[in-house]
Predicted model as a PDB file, atoms N, CA, C, CB and O in Angstrom, pLDDT in the B-factor column:
MODEL        1                                                                  
ATOM      1  N   MET A   1      -9.093 -15.301   0.369  1.00 62.00           N  
ATOM      2  CA  MET A   1      -7.850 -14.560   0.352  1.00 62.00           C  
ATOM      3  C   MET A   1      -7.743 -13.810  -0.969  1.00 62.00           C  
ATOM      4  CB  MET A   1      -6.639 -15.501   0.559  1.00 62.00           C  
ATOM      5  O   MET A   1      -8.044 -14.354  -2.032  1.00 62.00           O  
ATOM      6  N   ILE A   2      -7.315 -12.564  -0.892  1.00 65.00           N  
ATOM      7  CA  ILE A   2      -7.151 -11.726  -2.076  1.00 65.00           C  
ATOM      8  C   ILE A   2      -5.709 -11.812  -2.553  1.00 65.00           C  
ATOM      9  CB  ILE A   2      -7.545 -10.254  -1.778  1.00 65.00           C  
ATOM     10  O   ILE A   2      -4.773 -11.618  -1.778  1.00 65.00           O  
ATOM     11  N   LYS A   3      -5.543 -12.106  -3.839  1.00 67.00           N  
ATOM     12  CA  LYS A   3      -4.218 -12.080  -4.436  1.00 67.00           C  
ATOM     13  C   LYS A   3      -4.026 -10.692  -5.035  1.00 67.00           C  
ATOM     14  CB  LYS A   3      -4.043 -13.211  -5.520  1.00 67.00           C  
ATOM     15  O   LYS A   3      -4.736 -10.316  -5.969  1.00 67.00           O  
ATOM     16  N   LEU A   4      -3.072  -9.928  -4.506  1.00 61.00           N  
ATOM     17  CA  LEU A   4      -2.861  -8.565  -4.978  1.00 61.00           C  
ATOM     18  C   LEU A   4      -2.528  -8.536  -6.458  1.00 61.00           C  
ATOM     19  CB  LEU A   4      -1.753  -7.898  -4.184  1.00 61.00           C  
ATOM     20  O   LEU A   4      -2.851  -7.565  -7.142  1.00 61.00           O  
ATOM     21  N   SER A   5      -1.892  -9.576  -6.964  1.00 66.00           N  
ATOM     22  CA  SER A   5      -1.539  -9.615  -8.384  1.00 66.00           C  
ATOM     23  C   SER A   5      -2.781  -9.663  -9.274  1.00 66.00           C  
ATOM     24  CB  SER A   5      -0.647 -10.822  -8.671  1.00 66.00           C  
ATOM     25  O   SER A   5      -2.717  -9.262 -10.436  1.00 66.00           O  
ATOM     26  N   ASP A   6      -3.902 -10.145  -8.754  1.00 71.00           N  
ATOM     27  CA  ASP A   6      -5.140 -10.180  -9.516  1.00 71.00           C  
ATOM     28  C   ASP A   6      -5.801  -8.807  -9.616  1.00 71.00           C  
ATOM     29  CB  ASP A   6      -6.098 -11.164  -8.891  1.00 71.00           C  
ATOM     30  O   ASP A   6      -6.697  -8.606 -10.436  1.00 71.00           O  
ATOM     31  N   LEU A   7      -5.364  -7.871  -8.790  1.00 68.00           N  
ATOM     32  CA  LEU A   7      -5.987  -6.549  -8.767  1.00 68.00           C  
ATOM     33  C   LEU A   7      -5.463  -5.619  -9.848  1.00 68.00           C  
ATOM     34  CB  LEU A   7      -5.780  -5.916  -7.428  1.00 68.00           C  
ATOM     35  O   LEU A   7      -6.071  -4.579 -10.106  1.00 68.00           O  
ATOM     36  N   GLY A   8      -4.364  -5.960 -10.481  1.00 76.00           N  
ATOM     37  CA  GLY A   8      -3.857  -5.113 -11.563  1.00 76.00           C  
ATOM     38  C   GLY A   8      -2.471  -4.579 -11.282  1.00 76.00           C  
ATOM     39  O   GLY A   8      -1.682  -5.164 -10.541  1.00 76.00           O  
ATOM     40  N   GLN A   9      -2.210  -3.458 -11.895  1.00 88.00           N  
ATOM     41  CA  GLN A   9      -0.894  -2.832 -11.836  1.00 88.00           C  
ATOM     42  C   GLN A   9      -0.512  -2.487 -10.398  1.00 88.00           C  
ATOM     43  CB  GLN A   9      -0.866  -1.572 -12.705  1.00 88.00           C  
ATOM     44  O   GLN A   9      -1.351  -2.073  -9.598  1.00 88.00           O  
ATOM     45  N   VAL A  10       0.783  -2.668 -10.084  1.00 89.00           N  
ATOM     46  CA  VAL A  10       1.298  -2.388  -8.746  1.00 89.00           C  
ATOM     47  C   VAL A  10       2.282  -1.239  -8.818  1.00 89.00           C  
ATOM     48  CB  VAL A  10       1.966  -3.640  -8.131  1.00 89.00           C  
ATOM     49  O   VAL A  10       3.217  -1.260  -9.618  1.00 89.00           O  
ATOM     50  N   TYR A  11       2.072  -0.237  -7.981  1.00 93.00           N  
ATOM     51  CA  TYR A  11       3.012   0.875  -7.842  1.00 93.00           C  
ATOM     52  C   TYR A  11       3.803   0.660  -6.563  1.00 93.00           C  
ATOM     53  CB  TYR A  11       2.273   2.259  -7.823  1.00 93.00           C  
ATOM     54  O   TYR A  11       3.224   0.502  -5.488  1.00 93.00           O  
ATOM     55  N   ILE A  12       5.115   0.655  -6.675  1.00 91.00           N  
ATOM     56  CA  ILE A  12       5.978   0.540  -5.499  1.00 91.00           C  
ATOM     57  C   ILE A  12       6.419   1.943  -5.124  1.00 91.00           C  
ATOM     58  CB  ILE A  12       7.217  -0.398  -5.768  1.00 91.00           C  
ATOM     59  O   ILE A  12       7.079   2.625  -5.908  1.00 91.00           O  
ATOM     60  N   VAL A  13       6.057   2.368  -3.932  1.00 90.00           N  
ATOM     61  CA  VAL A  13       6.390   3.707  -3.452  1.00 90.00           C  
ATOM     62  C   VAL A  13       7.793   3.653  -2.853  1.00 90.00           C  
ATOM     63  CB  VAL A  13       5.338   4.220  -2.398  1.00 90.00           C  
ATOM     64  O   VAL A  13       8.020   2.983  -1.846  1.00 90.00           O  
ATOM     65  N   CYS A  14       8.726   4.358  -3.474  1.00 86.00           N  
ATOM     66  CA  CYS A  14      10.119   4.348  -3.025  1.00 86.00           C  
ATOM     67  C   CYS A  14      10.290   5.205  -1.772  1.00 86.00           C  
ATOM     68  CB  CYS A  14      11.049   4.851  -4.145  1.00 86.00           C  
ATOM     69  O   CYS A  14       9.560   6.174  -1.566  1.00 86.00           O  
ATOM     70  N   GLY A  15      11.248   4.843  -0.951  1.00 87.00           N  
ATOM     71  CA  GLY A  15      11.535   5.592   0.266  1.00 87.00           C  
ATOM     72  C   GLY A  15      10.759   5.058   1.448  1.00 87.00           C  
ATOM     73  O   GLY A  15       9.993   4.101   1.337  1.00 87.00           O  
ATOM     74  N   LYS A  16      10.973   5.693   2.572  1.00 91.00           N  
ATOM     75  CA  LYS A  16      10.325   5.284   3.819  1.00 91.00           C  
ATOM     76  C   LYS A  16       8.934   5.897   3.936  1.00 91.00           C  
ATOM     77  CB  LYS A  16      11.183   5.688   5.027  1.00 91.00           C  
ATOM     78  O   LYS A  16       8.726   7.074   3.639  1.00 91.00           O  
ATOM     79  N   THR A  17       8.005   5.087   4.367  1.00 92.00           N  
ATOM     80  CA  THR A  17       6.653   5.552   4.643  1.00 92.00           C  
ATOM     81  C   THR A  17       6.321   5.197   6.079  1.00 92.00           C  
ATOM     82  CB  THR A  17       5.617   4.929   3.653  1.00 92.00           C  
ATOM     83  O   THR A  17       6.629   4.097   6.539  1.00 92.00           O  
ATOM     84  N   ASP A  18       5.702   6.114   6.780  1.00 92.00           N  
ATOM     85  CA  ASP A  18       5.258   5.848   8.140  1.00 92.00           C  
ATOM     86  C   ASP A  18       4.080   4.880   8.063  1.00 92.00           C  
ATOM     87  CB  ASP A  18       4.864   7.175   8.887  1.00 92.00           C  
ATOM     88  O   ASP A  18       2.967   5.276   7.718  1.00 92.00           O  
ATOM     89  N   LEU A  19       4.327   3.620   8.382  1.00 91.00           N  
ATOM     90  CA  LEU A  19       3.299   2.602   8.248  1.00 91.00           C  
ATOM     91  C   LEU A  19       2.234   2.671   9.337  1.00 91.00           C  
ATOM     92  CB  LEU A  19       3.931   1.252   8.255  1.00 91.00           C  
ATOM     93  O   LEU A  19       1.313   1.855   9.357  1.00 91.00           O  
ATOM     94  N   ARG A  20       2.356   3.636  10.240  1.00 92.00           N  
ATOM     95  CA  ARG A  20       1.284   3.857  11.210  1.00 92.00           C  
ATOM     96  C   ARG A  20       0.100   4.549  10.555  1.00 92.00           C  
ATOM     97  CB  ARG A  20       1.791   4.688  12.396  1.00 92.00           C  
ATOM     98  O   ARG A  20      -0.990   4.599  11.126  1.00 92.00           O  
ATOM     99  N   LYS A  21       0.313   5.089   9.343  1.00 93.00           N  
ATOM    100  CA  LYS A  21      -0.784   5.733   8.617  1.00 93.00           C  
ATOM    101  C   LYS A  21      -1.845   4.692   8.292  1.00 93.00           C  
ATOM    102  CB  LYS A  21      -0.271   6.421   7.317  1.00 93.00           C  
ATOM    103  O   LYS A  21      -1.540   3.542   7.974  1.00 93.00           O  
ATOM    104  N   GLY A  22      -3.050   5.109   8.377  1.00 94.00           N  
ATOM    105  CA  GLY A  22      -4.160   4.237   8.028  1.00 94.00           C  
ATOM    106  C   GLY A  22      -4.546   4.407   6.568  1.00 94.00           C  
ATOM    107  O   GLY A  22      -3.815   5.010   5.783  1.00 94.00           O  
ATOM    108  N   ILE A  23      -5.687   3.873   6.223  1.00 95.00           N  
ATOM    109  CA  ILE A  23      -6.159   3.922   4.843  1.00 95.00           C  
ATOM    110  C   ILE A  23      -6.291   5.356   4.350  1.00 95.00           C  
ATOM    111  CB  ILE A  23      -7.495   3.204   4.715  1.00 95.00           C  
ATOM    112  O   ILE A  23      -5.830   5.675   3.254  1.00 95.00           O  
ATOM    113  N   ASP A  24      -6.906   6.217   5.133  1.00 96.00           N  
ATOM    114  CA  ASP A  24      -7.103   7.602   4.703  1.00 96.00           C  
ATOM    115  C   ASP A  24      -5.775   8.317   4.485  1.00 96.00           C  
ATOM    116  CB  ASP A  24      -7.936   8.360   5.731  1.00 96.00           C  
ATOM    117  O   ASP A  24      -5.619   9.050   3.508  1.00 96.00           O  
ATOM    118  N   GLY A  25      -4.814   8.110   5.388  1.00 96.00           N  
ATOM    119  CA  GLY A  25      -3.512   8.757   5.268  1.00 96.00           C  
ATOM    120  C   GLY A  25      -2.739   8.274   4.053  1.00 96.00           C  
ATOM    121  O   GLY A  25      -2.103   9.076   3.369  1.00 96.00           O  
ATOM    122  N   LEU A  26      -2.784   6.980   3.775  1.00 96.00           N  
ATOM    123  CA  LEU A  26      -2.087   6.439   2.609  1.00 96.00           C  
ATOM    124  C   LEU A  26      -2.759   6.890   1.317  1.00 96.00           C  
ATOM    125  CB  LEU A  26      -2.042   4.907   2.674  1.00 96.00           C  
ATOM    126  O   LEU A  26      -2.070   7.213   0.349  1.00 96.00           O  
ATOM    127  N   ALA A  27      -4.083   6.918   1.282  1.00 96.00           N  
ATOM    128  CA  ALA A  27      -4.799   7.382   0.083  1.00 96.00           C  
ATOM    129  C   ALA A  27      -4.500   8.853  -0.190  1.00 96.00           C  
ATOM    130  CB  ALA A  27      -6.321   7.174   0.245  1.00 96.00           C  
ATOM    131  O   ALA A  27      -4.344   9.253  -1.344  1.00 96.00           O  
ATOM    132  N   THR A  28      -4.421   9.649   0.856  1.00 96.00           N  
ATOM    133  CA  THR A  28      -4.071  11.062   0.698  1.00 96.00           C  
ATOM    134  C   THR A  28      -2.655  11.210   0.172  1.00 96.00           C  
ATOM    135  CB  THR A  28      -4.220  11.808   2.027  1.00 96.00           C  
ATOM    136  O   THR A  28      -2.402  12.059  -0.683  1.00 96.00           O  
ATOM    137  N   LEU A  29      -1.738  10.412   0.662  1.00 95.00           N  
ATOM    138  CA  LEU A  29      -0.353  10.427   0.196  1.00 95.00           C  
ATOM    139  C   LEU A  29      -0.287  10.097  -1.299  1.00 95.00           C  
ATOM    140  CB  LEU A  29       0.499   9.426   1.006  1.00 95.00           C  
ATOM    141  O   LEU A  29       0.420  10.769  -2.050  1.00 95.00           O  
ATOM    142  N   VAL A  30      -1.009   9.079  -1.726  1.00 96.00           N  
ATOM    143  CA  VAL A  30      -1.039   8.694  -3.141  1.00 96.00           C  
ATOM    144  C   VAL A  30      -1.560   9.849  -3.992  1.00 96.00           C  
ATOM    145  CB  VAL A  30      -1.917   7.437  -3.346  1.00 96.00           C  
ATOM    146  O   VAL A  30      -0.994  10.162  -5.040  1.00 96.00           O  
ATOM    147  N   LYS A  31      -2.629  10.473  -3.541  1.00 96.00           N  
ATOM    148  CA  LYS A  31      -3.265  11.542  -4.315  1.00 96.00           C  
ATOM    149  C   LYS A  31      -2.432  12.815  -4.345  1.00 96.00           C  
ATOM    150  CB  LYS A  31      -4.633  11.848  -3.747  1.00 96.00           C  
ATOM    151  O   LYS A  31      -2.215  13.383  -5.415  1.00 96.00           O  
ATOM    152  N   GLU A  32      -1.962  13.272  -3.189  1.00 96.00           N  
ATOM    153  CA  GLU A  32      -1.307  14.571  -3.109  1.00 96.00           C  
ATOM    154  C   GLU A  32       0.175  14.528  -3.466  1.00 96.00           C  
ATOM    155  CB  GLU A  32      -1.468  15.127  -1.732  1.00 96.00           C  
ATOM    156  O   GLU A  32       0.648  15.396  -4.200  1.00 96.00           O  
ATOM    157  N   GLN A  33       0.911  13.553  -2.974  1.00 93.00           N  
ATOM    158  CA  GLN A  33       2.356  13.534  -3.202  1.00 93.00           C  
ATOM    159  C   GLN A  33       2.716  12.944  -4.570  1.00 93.00           C  
ATOM    160  CB  GLN A  33       3.045  12.738  -2.100  1.00 93.00           C  
ATOM    161  O   GLN A  33       3.655  13.406  -5.218  1.00 93.00           O  
ATOM    162  N   PHE A  34       1.978  11.936  -5.002  1.00 92.00           N  
ATOM    163  CA  PHE A  34       2.321  11.264  -6.250  1.00 92.00           C  
ATOM    164  C   PHE A  34       1.362  11.592  -7.389  1.00 92.00           C  
ATOM    165  CB  PHE A  34       2.350   9.779  -6.034  1.00 92.00           C  
ATOM    166  O   PHE A  34       1.562  11.147  -8.520  1.00 92.00           O  
ATOM    167  N   GLU A  35       0.316  12.372  -7.094  1.00 96.00           N  
ATOM    168  CA  GLU A  35      -0.675  12.804  -8.083  1.00 96.00           C  
ATOM    169  C   GLU A  35      -1.260  11.620  -8.857  1.00 96.00           C  
ATOM    170  CB  GLU A  35      -0.044  13.800  -9.057  1.00 96.00           C  
ATOM    171  O   GLU A  35      -1.422  11.677 -10.076  1.00 96.00           O  
ATOM    172  N   LEU A  36      -1.571  10.550  -8.129  1.00 95.00           N  
ATOM    173  CA  LEU A  36      -2.210   9.370  -8.690  1.00 95.00           C  
ATOM    174  C   LEU A  36      -3.573   9.190  -8.039  1.00 95.00           C  
ATOM    175  CB  LEU A  36      -1.330   8.109  -8.492  1.00 95.00           C  
ATOM    176  O   LEU A  36      -3.832   9.733  -6.965  1.00 95.00           O  
ATOM    177  N   ASP A  37      -4.428   8.437  -8.682  1.00 96.00           N  
ATOM    178  CA  ASP A  37      -5.784   8.231  -8.188  1.00 96.00           C  
ATOM    179  C   ASP A  37      -5.843   6.972  -7.330  1.00 96.00           C  
ATOM    180  CB  ASP A  37      -6.781   8.135  -9.359  1.00 96.00           C  
ATOM    181  O   ASP A  37      -5.702   5.867  -7.854  1.00 96.00           O  
ATOM    182  N   PRO A  38      -6.051   7.118  -6.017  1.00 95.00           N  
ATOM    183  CA  PRO A  38      -6.120   5.938  -5.152  1.00 95.00           C  
ATOM    184  C   PRO A  38      -7.342   5.060  -5.441  1.00 95.00           C  
ATOM    185  CB  PRO A  38      -6.140   6.370  -3.700  1.00 95.00           C  
ATOM    186  O   PRO A  38      -7.392   3.914  -4.993  1.00 95.00           O  
ATOM    187  N   PHE A  39      -8.324   5.580  -6.181  1.00 95.00           N  
ATOM    188  CA  PHE A  39      -9.531   4.831  -6.537  1.00 95.00           C  
ATOM    189  C   PHE A  39      -9.405   4.129  -7.886  1.00 95.00           C  
ATOM    190  CB  PHE A  39     -10.728   5.761  -6.558  1.00 95.00           C  
ATOM    191  O   PHE A  39     -10.398   3.635  -8.419  1.00 95.00           O  
ATOM    192  N   SER A  40      -8.198   4.080  -8.441  1.00 92.00           N  
ATOM    193  CA  SER A  40      -7.975   3.551  -9.789  1.00 92.00           C  
ATOM    194  C   SER A  40      -8.038   2.038  -9.876  1.00 92.00           C  
ATOM    195  CB  SER A  40      -6.652   4.009 -10.291  1.00 92.00           C  
ATOM    196  O   SER A  40      -8.104   1.491 -10.977  1.00 92.00           O  
ATOM    197  N   GLY A  41      -8.019   1.344  -8.739  1.00 89.00           N  
ATOM    198  CA  GLY A  41      -7.998  -0.104  -8.754  1.00 89.00           C  
ATOM    199  C   GLY A  41      -6.588  -0.674  -8.788  1.00 89.00           C  
ATOM    200  O   GLY A  41      -6.406  -1.891  -8.796  1.00 89.00           O  
ATOM    201  N   LYS A  42      -5.600   0.200  -8.807  1.00 91.00           N  
ATOM    202  CA  LYS A  42      -4.210  -0.239  -8.787  1.00 91.00           C  
ATOM    203  C   LYS A  42      -3.771  -0.481  -7.343  1.00 91.00           C  
ATOM    204  CB  LYS A  42      -3.291   0.806  -9.472  1.00 91.00           C  
ATOM    205  O   LYS A  42      -4.399   0.014  -6.407  1.00 91.00           O  
ATOM    206  N   VAL A  43      -2.705  -1.232  -7.170  1.00 92.00           N  
ATOM    207  CA  VAL A  43      -2.167  -1.531  -5.845  1.00 92.00           C  
ATOM    208  C   VAL A  43      -1.002  -0.592  -5.577  1.00 92.00           C  
ATOM    209  CB  VAL A  43      -1.720  -3.024  -5.735  1.00 92.00           C  
ATOM    210  O   VAL A  43      -0.139  -0.411  -6.436  1.00 92.00           O  
ATOM    211  N   PHE A  44      -0.973   0.001  -4.399  1.00 95.00           N  
ATOM    212  CA  PHE A  44       0.123   0.880  -3.988  1.00 95.00           C  
ATOM    213  C   PHE A  44       0.831   0.192  -2.829  1.00 95.00           C  
ATOM    214  CB  PHE A  44      -0.396   2.323  -3.578  1.00 95.00           C  
ATOM    215  O   PHE A  44       0.233  -0.066  -1.784  1.00 95.00           O  
ATOM    216  N   LEU A  45       2.116  -0.102  -3.026  1.00 93.00           N  
ATOM    217  CA  LEU A  45       2.903  -0.842  -2.053  1.00 93.00           C  
ATOM    218  C   LEU A  45       3.885   0.099  -1.366  1.00 93.00           C  
ATOM    219  CB  LEU A  45       3.650  -2.012  -2.726  1.00 93.00           C  
ATOM    220  O   LEU A  45       4.719   0.721  -2.023  1.00 93.00           O  
ATOM    221  N   PHE A  46       3.784   0.202  -0.042  1.00 95.00           N  
ATOM    222  CA  PHE A  46       4.610   1.097   0.762  1.00 95.00           C  
ATOM    223  C   PHE A  46       5.581   0.290   1.606  1.00 95.00           C  
ATOM    224  CB  PHE A  46       3.737   1.994   1.658  1.00 95.00           C  
ATOM    225  O   PHE A  46       5.257  -0.811   2.052  1.00 95.00           O  
ATOM    226  N   CYS A  47       6.769   0.836   1.824  1.00 92.00           N  
ATOM    227  CA  CYS A  47       7.801   0.174   2.623  1.00 92.00           C  
ATOM    228  C   CYS A  47       8.038   0.985   3.895  1.00 92.00           C  
ATOM    229  CB  CYS A  47       9.127   0.015   1.810  1.00 92.00           C  
ATOM    230  O   CYS A  47       8.078   2.215   3.851  1.00 92.00           O  
ATOM    231  N   GLY A  48       8.192   0.307   5.015  1.00 86.00           N  
ATOM    232  CA  GLY A  48       8.506   0.976   6.271  1.00 86.00           C  
ATOM    233  C   GLY A  48       9.989   1.307   6.357  1.00 86.00           C  
ATOM    234  O   GLY A  48      10.758   0.959   5.462  1.00 86.00           O  
ATOM    235  N   GLY A  49      10.383   1.963   7.404  1.00 82.00           N  
ATOM    236  CA  GLY A  49      11.763   2.394   7.584  1.00 82.00           C  
ATOM    237  C   GLY A  49      12.760   1.262   7.712  1.00 82.00           C  
ATOM    238  O   GLY A  49      13.914   1.418   7.313  1.00 82.00           O  
ATOM    239  N   SER A  50      12.355   0.132   8.252  1.00 79.00           N  
ATOM    240  CA  SER A  50      13.294  -0.967   8.455  1.00 79.00           C  
ATOM    241  C   SER A  50      13.377  -1.902   7.243  1.00 79.00           C  
ATOM    242  CB  SER A  50      12.895  -1.759   9.684  1.00 79.00           C  
ATOM    243  O   SER A  50      14.156  -2.855   7.261  1.00 79.00           O  
ATOM    244  N   LYS A  51      12.600  -1.651   6.206  1.00 77.00           N  
ATOM    245  CA  LYS A  51      12.609  -2.400   4.948  1.00 77.00           C  
ATOM    246  C   LYS A  51      12.219  -3.870   5.094  1.00 77.00           C  
ATOM    247  CB  LYS A  51      13.966  -2.317   4.333  1.00 77.00           C  
ATOM    248  O   LYS A  51      12.476  -4.666   4.191  1.00 77.00           O  
ATOM    249  N   ASP A  52      11.612  -4.235   6.197  1.00 86.00           N  
ATOM    250  CA  ASP A  52      11.110  -5.593   6.334  1.00 86.00           C  
ATOM    251  C   ASP A  52       9.605  -5.609   6.614  1.00 86.00           C  
ATOM    252  CB  ASP A  52      11.859  -6.316   7.447  1.00 86.00           C  
ATOM    253  O   ASP A  52       9.031  -6.651   6.930  1.00 86.00           O  
ATOM    254  N   ARG A  53       8.984  -4.441   6.492  1.00 89.00           N  
ATOM    255  CA  ARG A  53       7.528  -4.340   6.653  1.00 89.00           C  
ATOM    256  C   ARG A  53       6.973  -3.605   5.447  1.00 89.00           C  
ATOM    257  CB  ARG A  53       7.141  -3.605   7.987  1.00 89.00           C  
ATOM    258  O   ARG A  53       7.529  -2.604   4.995  1.00 89.00           O  
ATOM    259  N   PHE A  54       5.873  -4.119   4.940  1.00 91.00           N  
ATOM    260  CA  PHE A  54       5.238  -3.525   3.778  1.00 91.00           C  
ATOM    261  C   PHE A  54       3.747  -3.386   4.042  1.00 91.00           C  
ATOM    262  CB  PHE A  54       5.499  -4.369   2.510  1.00 91.00           C  
ATOM    263  O   PHE A  54       3.159  -4.143   4.813  1.00 91.00           O  
ATOM    264  N   LYS A  55       3.152  -2.399   3.382  1.00 93.00           N  
ATOM    265  CA  LYS A  55       1.708  -2.211   3.478  1.00 93.00           C  
ATOM    266  C   LYS A  55       1.196  -1.953   2.061  1.00 93.00           C  
ATOM    267  CB  LYS A  55       1.335  -1.022   4.460  1.00 93.00           C  
ATOM    268  O   LYS A  55       1.755  -1.137   1.328  1.00 93.00           O  
ATOM    269  N   ALA A  56       0.144  -2.648   1.692  1.00 93.00           N  
ATOM    270  CA  ALA A  56      -0.472  -2.493   0.374  1.00 93.00           C  
ATOM    271  C   ALA A  56      -1.839  -1.831   0.538  1.00 93.00           C  
ATOM    272  CB  ALA A  56      -0.606  -3.872  -0.348  1.00 93.00           C  
ATOM    273  O   ALA A  56      -2.613  -2.183   1.429  1.00 93.00           O  
ATOM    274  N   LEU A  57      -2.115  -0.877  -0.327  1.00 95.00           N  
ATOM    275  CA  LEU A  57      -3.404  -0.185  -0.345  1.00 95.00           C  
ATOM    276  C   LEU A  57      -4.029  -0.406  -1.711  1.00 95.00           C  
ATOM    277  CB  LEU A  57      -3.244   1.347  -0.034  1.00 95.00           C  
ATOM    278  O   LEU A  57      -3.358  -0.242  -2.731  1.00 95.00           O  
ATOM    279  N   TYR A  58      -5.296  -0.772  -1.747  1.00 93.00           N  
ATOM    280  CA  TYR A  58      -5.965  -0.988  -3.019  1.00 93.00           C  
ATOM    281  C   TYR A  58      -7.454  -0.710  -2.878  1.00 93.00           C  
ATOM    282  CB  TYR A  58      -5.729  -2.419  -3.523  1.00 93.00           C  
ATOM    283  O   TYR A  58      -8.028  -0.847  -1.798  1.00 93.00           O  
ATOM    284  N   TRP A  59      -8.066  -0.318  -3.989  1.00 91.00           N  
ATOM    285  CA  TRP A  59      -9.500  -0.070  -4.071  1.00 91.00           C  
ATOM    286  C   TRP A  59     -10.114  -1.236  -4.839  1.00 91.00           C  
ATOM    287  CB  TRP A  59      -9.817   1.313  -4.764  1.00 91.00           C  
ATOM    288  O   TRP A  59      -9.692  -1.516  -5.960  1.00 91.00           O  
ATOM    289  N   ASP A  60     -11.088  -1.912  -4.269  1.00 85.00           N  
ATOM    290  CA  ASP A  60     -11.659  -3.087  -4.934  1.00 85.00           C  
ATOM    291  C   ASP A  60     -12.995  -2.798  -5.607  1.00 85.00           C  
ATOM    292  CB  ASP A  60     -11.833  -4.204  -3.937  1.00 85.00           C  
ATOM    293  O   ASP A  60     -13.686  -3.720  -6.039  1.00 85.00           O  
ATOM    294  N   GLY A  61     -13.357  -1.533  -5.695  1.00 87.00           N  
ATOM    295  CA  GLY A  61     -14.618  -1.151  -6.324  1.00 87.00           C  
ATOM    296  C   GLY A  61     -15.720  -0.870  -5.320  1.00 87.00           C  
ATOM    297  O   GLY A  61     -16.691  -0.183  -5.637  1.00 87.00           O  
ATOM    298  N   GLN A  62     -15.576  -1.396  -4.112  1.00 91.00           N  
ATOM    299  CA  GLN A  62     -16.571  -1.168  -3.063  1.00 91.00           C  
ATOM    300  C   GLN A  62     -15.981  -0.471  -1.855  1.00 91.00           C  
ATOM    301  CB  GLN A  62     -17.189  -2.478  -2.638  1.00 91.00           C  
ATOM    302  O   GLN A  62     -16.707   0.134  -1.065  1.00 91.00           O  
ATOM    303  N   GLY A  63     -14.675  -0.550  -1.709  1.00 93.00           N  
ATOM    304  CA  GLY A  63     -14.004   0.078  -0.572  1.00 93.00           C  
ATOM    305  C   GLY A  63     -12.511  -0.186  -0.657  1.00 93.00           C  
ATOM    306  O   GLY A  63     -12.044  -0.944  -1.506  1.00 93.00           O  
ATOM    307  N   PHE A  64     -11.778   0.449   0.232  1.00 94.00           N  
ATOM    308  CA  PHE A  64     -10.333   0.259   0.277  1.00 94.00           C  
ATOM    309  C   PHE A  64      -9.995  -1.000   1.052  1.00 94.00           C  
ATOM    310  CB  PHE A  64      -9.642   1.475   0.908  1.00 94.00           C  
ATOM    311  O   PHE A  64     -10.656  -1.358   2.027  1.00 94.00           O  
ATOM    312  N   GLY A  65      -8.956  -1.651   0.590  1.00 91.00           N  
ATOM    313  CA  GLY A  65      -8.363  -2.763   1.312  1.00 91.00           C  
ATOM    314  C   GLY A  65      -6.947  -2.373   1.689  1.00 91.00           C  
ATOM    315  O   GLY A  65      -6.270  -1.667   0.942  1.00 91.00           O  
ATOM    316  N   CYS A  66      -6.513  -2.823   2.821  1.00 91.00           N  
ATOM    317  CA  CYS A  66      -5.166  -2.515   3.281  1.00 91.00           C  
ATOM    318  C   CYS A  66      -4.600  -3.788   3.903  1.00 91.00           C  
ATOM    319  CB  CYS A  66      -5.161  -1.316   4.307  1.00 91.00           C  
ATOM    320  O   CYS A  66      -5.217  -4.406   4.770  1.00 91.00           O  
ATOM    321  N   SER A  67      -3.421  -4.160   3.442  1.00 89.00           N  
ATOM    322  CA  SER A  67      -2.813  -5.398   3.900  1.00 89.00           C  
ATOM    323  C   SER A  67      -1.385  -5.109   4.333  1.00 89.00           C  
ATOM    324  CB  SER A  67      -2.851  -6.485   2.794  1.00 89.00           C  
ATOM    325  O   SER A  67      -0.685  -4.329   3.687  1.00 89.00           O  
ATOM    326  N   THR A  68      -0.947  -5.734   5.422  1.00 89.00           N  
ATOM    327  CA  THR A  68       0.404  -5.526   5.945  1.00 89.00           C  
ATOM    328  C   THR A  68       1.141  -6.857   5.933  1.00 89.00           C  
ATOM    329  CB  THR A  68       0.367  -4.923   7.387  1.00 89.00           C  
ATOM    330  O   THR A  68       0.571  -7.909   6.222  1.00 89.00           O  
ATOM    331  N   LYS A  69       2.424  -6.783   5.590  1.00 87.00           N  
ATOM    332  CA  LYS A  69       3.277  -7.971   5.598  1.00 87.00           C  
ATOM    333  C   LYS A  69       4.552  -7.647   6.371  1.00 87.00           C  
ATOM    334  CB  LYS A  69       3.608  -8.442   4.142  1.00 87.00           C  
ATOM    335  O   LYS A  69       5.223  -6.656   6.079  1.00 87.00           O  
ATOM    336  N   ASP A  70       4.888  -8.477   7.354  1.00 87.00           N  
ATOM    337  CA  ASP A  70       6.108  -8.315   8.151  1.00 87.00           C  
ATOM    338  C   ASP A  70       7.028  -9.472   7.792  1.00 87.00           C  
ATOM    339  CB  ASP A  70       5.801  -8.281   9.706  1.00 87.00           C  
ATOM    340  O   ASP A  70       6.665 -10.633   7.976  1.00 87.00           O  
ATOM    341  N   LEU A  71       8.218  -9.165   7.282  1.00 83.00           N  
ATOM    342  CA  LEU A  71       9.144 -10.186   6.822  1.00 83.00           C  
ATOM    343  C   LEU A  71      10.220 -10.535   7.840  1.00 83.00           C  
ATOM    344  CB  LEU A  71       9.788  -9.740   5.558  1.00 83.00           C  
ATOM    345  O   LEU A  71      11.192 -11.212   7.504  1.00 83.00           O  
ATOM    346  N   LYS A  72      10.060 -10.082   9.078  1.00 78.00           N  
ATOM    347  CA  LYS A  72      11.040 -10.402  10.112  1.00 78.00           C  
ATOM    348  C   LYS A  72      11.060 -11.906  10.348  1.00 78.00           C  
ATOM    349  CB  LYS A  72      10.724  -9.648  11.428  1.00 78.00           C  
ATOM    350  O   LYS A  72      10.018 -12.554  10.447  1.00 78.00           O  
ATOM    351  N   MET A  73      12.236 -12.427  10.433  1.00 63.00           N  
ATOM    352  CA  MET A  73      12.381 -13.866  10.659  1.00 63.00           C  
ATOM    353  C   MET A  73      12.795 -14.090  12.107  1.00 63.00           C  
ATOM    354  CB  MET A  73      13.424 -14.494   9.677  1.00 63.00           C  
ATOM    355  O   MET A  73      13.666 -13.392  12.626  1.00 63.00           O  
ATOM    356  N   GLU A  74      12.177 -15.048  12.743  1.00 61.00           N  
ATOM    357  CA  GLU A  74      12.530 -15.390  14.120  1.00 61.00           C  
ATOM    358  C   GLU A  74      13.695 -16.366  14.110  1.00 61.00           C  
ATOM    359  CB  GLU A  74      11.315 -15.992  14.877  1.00 61.00           C  
ATOM    360  O   GLU A  74      13.753 -17.255  13.260  1.00 61.00           O  
ATOM    361  N   ASN A  75      14.623 -16.207  15.048  1.00 56.00           N  
ATOM    362  CA  ASN A  75      15.768 -17.121  15.167  1.00 56.00           C  
ATOM    363  C   ASN A  75      15.480 -18.198  16.181  1.00 56.00           C  
ATOM    364  CB  ASN A  75      17.040 -16.362  15.557  1.00 56.00           C  
ATOM    365  O   ASN A  75      16.324 -19.062  16.421  1.00 56.00           O  
TER     366      ASN A  75                                                      
ENDMDL                                                                          
END                                                                             
């Protein structure tokens, strides 16, 4: 299991992000909209529209990793 905190600095992307985007779409968003380097080894954390789903994008030196977390609680 990868601990995102071990990967370095975390950027939290404010606002809604379409979490249907894949790795290429999120990396392009980081590069073009925020003018940051998606290959920097930093973690980019995106929030979905409902604010209970998150997606993390990170470069581990060999390839991109993408992790999703759903915080919905079942009753």
